[in-house]
C-alpha positions as CSV (number, residue, x, y, z in Angstrom):
1,M,0.0,0.0,0.0
2,A,1.3,3.5,-0.9
3,F,3.0,5.3,2.0
4,T,2.8,9.1,2.2
5,V,4.2,11.6,4.6
6,N,4.9,15.4,4.6
7,E,8.3,16.5,5.8
8,N,6.7,19.0,8.2
9,D,5.2,16.0,10.1
10,V,8.6,14.2,10.5
11,A,10.7,14.8,13.6
12,V,13.9,16.8,13.3
13,E,16.9,15.0,14.7
14,P,20.0,17.1,15.6
15,M,23.3,16.2,14.1
16,A,26.8,17.7,14.6
17,D,28.0,21.0,13.2
18,N,24.7,22.9,12.7
19,A,23.0,20.1,10.7
20,T,19.7,18.2,11.3
21,R,18.0,15.2,9.7
22,Q,14.4,14.2,9.0
23,R,14.0,10.5,8.2
24,L,11.3,10.4,5.4
25,L,11.5,6.8,4.2
26,T,12.6,4.2,6.6
27,R,12.2,0.4,7.0
28,S,10.1,1.0,10.1
29,R,7.6,2.8,7.9
30,V,8.0,0.6,4.7
31,P,9.5,-2.7,5.8
32,D,10.5,-4.0,2.4
33,T,11.9,-0.8,1.0
34,R,15.5,-0.8,-0.5
35,I,15.5,3.1,-0.4
36,L,16.4,5.1,2.7
37,L,15.4,8.7,2.2
38,D,16.2,11.7,4.4
39,R,15.8,15.5,4.3
40,L,19.1,17.0,5.5
41,N,19.1,20.6,6.7
42,L,22.3,22.7,7.0
43,A,22.0,25.8,9.1
44,P,24.3,28.8,8.2
45,C,27.9,27.5,8.6
46,G,26.5,24.0,8.7
47,R,28.7,21.0,7.9
48,L,27.9,17.4,7.2
49,G,30.0,14.4,6.5
50,L,28.8,12.0,3.7
51,R,30.1,8.4,3.5
52,V,28.7,5.6,1.2
53,A,29.2,2.0,2.2
54,P,31.2,-0.3,-0.1
55,S,28.1,-2.1,-1.5
56,S,25.8,0.9,-1.6
57,L,25.2,3.9,-3.7
58,A,23.6,7.3,-2.8
59,W,22.3,10.4,-4.5
60,F,21.1,13.8,-3.3
61,Q,19.3,16.8,-4.7
62,V,19.7,20.3,-3.3
63,L,16.2,21.5,-2.5
64,S,17.0,25.1,-1.4
65,G,20.0,27.3,-0.7
66,Q,23.6,26.7,-1.8
67,A,26.2,24.2,-0.6
68,T,29.7,23.0,-1.4
69,L,30.7,19.4,-1.8
70,D,34.4,18.7,-1.0
71,D,35.9,15.2,-1.3
72,G,39.5,16.3,-0.9
73,S,40.3,16.3,-4.6
74,Q,37.6,18.7,-5.8
75,S,35.3,21.3,-4.4
76,I,31.9,21.8,-6.2
77,A,29.4,24.5,-5.7
78,L,25.8,23.2,-5.8
79,D,22.3,24.7,-5.7
80,S,18.8,23.6,-6.5
81,D,19.7,22.9,-10.1
82,H,21.9,19.9,-9.1
83,I,21.4,16.2,-8.5
84,V,24.5,14.3,-7.4
85,L,25.3,10.5,-7.6
86,L,27.7,9.2,-4.9
87,P,29.4,5.9,-5.8
88,P,30.4,3.1,-3.4
89,Q,32.9,4.1,-0.7
90,Y,32.7,7.8,-1.6
91,Q,33.5,10.2,1.2
92,A,33.0,14.0,1.2
93,T,32.0,16.9,3.3
94,L,28.9,19.1,2.5
95,T,29.0,22.6,3.8
96,S,26.8,25.7,3.5
97,D,27.6,29.3,4.4
98,A,24.0,30.6,4.4
99,G,22.1,27.3,4.8
100,A,20.7,24.7,2.5
101,A,18.3,21.7,2.4
102,V,19.1,18.5,0.7
103,L,17.0,15.4,-0.2
104,Y,19.4,12.5,0.4
105,A,18.8,8.8,-0.6
106,E,20.8,5.7,-0.2
107,V,20.4,2.2,-1.6
108,A,22.1,-0.6,0.3
109,D,23.4,-3.7,-1.5
110,A,23.0,-2.0,-4.8
111,A,25.1,-4.7,-6.4
112,S,22.1,-7.1,-6.1
113,L,20.2,-4.8,-8.4
114,D,22.8,-4.5,-11.2
115,A,24.8,-7.4,-12.5
116,E,27.6,-5.0,-13.7
117,F,27.8,-3.1,-10.4
118,N,31.0,-4.7,-9.1
119,V,32.7,-5.0,-12.5
120,H,31.8,-1.5,-13.6
121,P,30.8,0.4,-10.5
122,P,28.9,3.7,-11.0
123,R,30.9,6.9,-11.1
124,F,30.6,10.1,-9.3
125,R,28.4,12.5,-11.3
126,V,26.9,15.9,-10.9
127,V,23.9,16.6,-13.1
128,D,22.4,20.0,-13.7
129,W,18.8,19.0,-14.5
130,T,18.0,22.4,-16.0
131,R,20.5,21.7,-18.8
132,E,19.2,18.2,-19.6
133,P,16.8,17.5,-22.5
134,V,13.1,18.1,-22.0
135,L,10.6,15.5,-23.3
136,D,7.1,16.7,-24.0
137,S,3.9,14.6,-23.4
138,K,2.2,13.7,-26.7
139,Y,-1.2,14.3,-25.2
140,D,-0.8,17.5,-23.0
141,A,1.7,20.0,-21.7
142,R,3.4,17.8,-19.2
143,K,7.2,17.6,-19.3
144,R,9.8,15.0,-18.3
145,I,13.5,15.3,-17.7
146,Y,15.7,12.3,-17.1
147,V,18.2,12.9,-14.3
148,A,19.5,9.4,-13.5
149,T,19.9,6.9,-16.3
150,P,22.5,4.1,-17.1
151,N,24.2,6.6,-19.5
152,L,24.4,9.4,-16.9
153,F,25.2,7.3,-13.8
154,A,26.6,4.0,-15.2
155,T,24.3,1.8,-13.2
156,K,20.9,0.0,-13.7
157,A,20.3,0.0,-9.9
158,I,18.3,3.3,-10.1
159,K,16.5,5.5,-12.5
160,G,15.3,9.1,-11.9
161,E,13.4,11.8,-13.6
162,M,12.0,15.3,-13.0
163,I,8.3,15.6,-13.9
164,I,6.3,18.8,-14.4
165,Y,2.5,18.9,-14.6
166,P,0.8,22.2,-15.7
167,P,-2.4,23.0,-13.8
168,G,-5.2,20.4,-14.3
169,T,-3.1,17.8,-16.2
170,A,-2.9,14.2,-15.1
171,G,-1.0,11.0,-15.9
172,A,-2.5,7.7,-16.9
173,D,-3.4,4.8,-14.6
174,H,-0.6,2.2,-14.6
175,H,1.7,0.1,-12.5
176,H,5.3,-1.1,-12.6
177,E,6.6,-4.6,-12.5
178,G,10.0,-5.1,-11.0
179,A,10.6,-1.8,-9.1
180,E,9.5,0.3,-6.2
181,H,9.6,4.0,-6.5
182,F,9.0,7.3,-4.7
183,M,7.8,10.8,-5.7
184,Y,8.9,13.9,-3.8
185,V,6.8,17.0,-4.5
186,L,9.0,20.0,-5.1
187,K,6.2,22.5,-5.6
188,G,2.5,22.7,-6.2
189,A,-0.4,20.5,-5.1
190,G,-2.5,17.7,-6.5
191,T,-4.0,14.3,-5.9
192,A,-2.1,11.0,-5.9
193,Y,-4.1,7.9,-6.7
194,A,-3.1,4.5,-5.3
195,G,-5.5,1.9,-6.5
196,E,-8.9,3.3,-5.6
197,R,-7.5,5.5,-2.8
198,R,-7.1,9.3,-3.3
199,V,-4.4,11.1,-1.4
200,P,-4.0,14.9,-1.5
201,V,-0.4,15.9,-2.0
202,R,1.5,19.2,-1.7
203,Q,5.0,20.5,-1.5
204,G,7.3,18.5,0.8
205,D,5.2,15.3,0.4
206,L,6.8,11.9,-0.1
207,I,4.7,9.3,-1.9
208,H,6.2,5.7,-2.0
209,Y,4.7,3.0,-4.2
210,D,5.4,-0.7,-3.9
211,D,6.2,-2.9,-6.8
212,L,2.9,-3.7,-8.7
213,E,0.9,-0.9,-7.1
214,R,-1.5,0.8,-9.5
215,H,-1.2,4.6,-9.4
216,W,-1.4,7.9,-11.2
217,L,-1.3,11.6,-10.3
218,R,-3.3,14.8,-11.1
219,A,-2.2,18.4,-10.7
220,D,-4.7,20.9,-9.1
221,G,-5.9,23.7,-11.2
222,G,-4.2,26.4,-9.2
223,G,-0.6,26.0,-10.3
224,E,2.2,23.9,-11.6
225,L,3.0,20.6,-9.9
226,A,6.6,19.5,-10.0
227,F,8.1,16.4,-8.5
228,V,11.2,14.2,-8.7
229,E,10.7,10.5,-9.1
230,F,13.2,7.6,-8.5
231,F,12.9,3.9,-9.2
232,V,14.8,1.0,-7.6
233,P,16.0,-0.9,-9.5
234,G,16.1,1.2,-12.7
235,V,15.0,-1.6,-15.1
236,Y,11.4,-2.6,-14.9
237,K,8.2,-2.9,-16.9
238,T,5.3,-0.5,-17.0
239,I,1.8,-1.8,-17.5
240,W,-1.0,0.5,-18.4
241,A,-4.6,0.1,-17.1
242,E,-7.2,-1.1,-19.6
243,G,-8.4,1.9,-21.6
244,A,-5.7,4.3,-20.3
245,P,-3.7,6.2,-22.8
246,I,0.0,5.0,-23.0
247,C,2.2,8.0,-21.9
248,T,4.3,8.9,-24.9
249,W,7.2,11.4,-24.5
250,L,8.6,13.3,-27.4
251,P,12.2,14.7,-27.4
252,T,12.4,18.5,-27.9
253,G,16.2,19.0,-28.1
254,H,16.1,21.9,-25.7
255,D,16.4,22.3,-21.9
256,I,13.8,23.7,-19.5
257,R,14.9,27.3,-20.3
258,G,14.5,26.8,-24.0
259,N,18.2,26.6,-24.7
260,P,19.9,23.7,-26.6
261,A,20.3,20.8,-24.2
262,V,23.7,19.5,-23.1
263,R,23.1,16.1,-24.9
């Protein structure tokens, strides 16, 4: 059954060096999940150590503010345009002068989800999602931007995308075979459908769907709905409900700002 929670309803746990954590997706809430998802908050002058286990991978997205990632060999300035993949055994420090919020996810035993994981482990990668190619829906004004693919992150253990729904638009009823996934609402409001259950959603909501769970999403009429969506593993099958239009996405060649895309 779909699990939903808003970040404002999750306890804030203090960490060292002006940082806090909110545990959004845990095994106590969803026992069979392979994804652990936190919101990490850096106060001004906050500092947070990141360390990925040898058999795991992690990724994070800056939700607000600006931060710097330093792994000893490079220092990278990040903001809300960036999504970062952290490979196994990666260690770094994340700092922020003025404060930042980060959505941080980790998949343990990622090698079990990708036969090539140990032979060709995923690499560190920073993706500016605003420069990636936009795909337009064939049926309406919805947009999709892939932010984690085998080409980008060199692993089939995860797949991720940014989805934008203009007011009043909706996806088609469907389910996935072979992957669990979550949606995190970045802005706007709408209704998530899980089977016959309707769940109002808004900014800061996490919606987690089990493998095989039927679902779809509709944006309210008042404004744009944007969310990031990740699947584990990243290879699965999508089954459309009888009579539902199959979502078809058409490449545009440009990024979200209308400029030529980076690839």
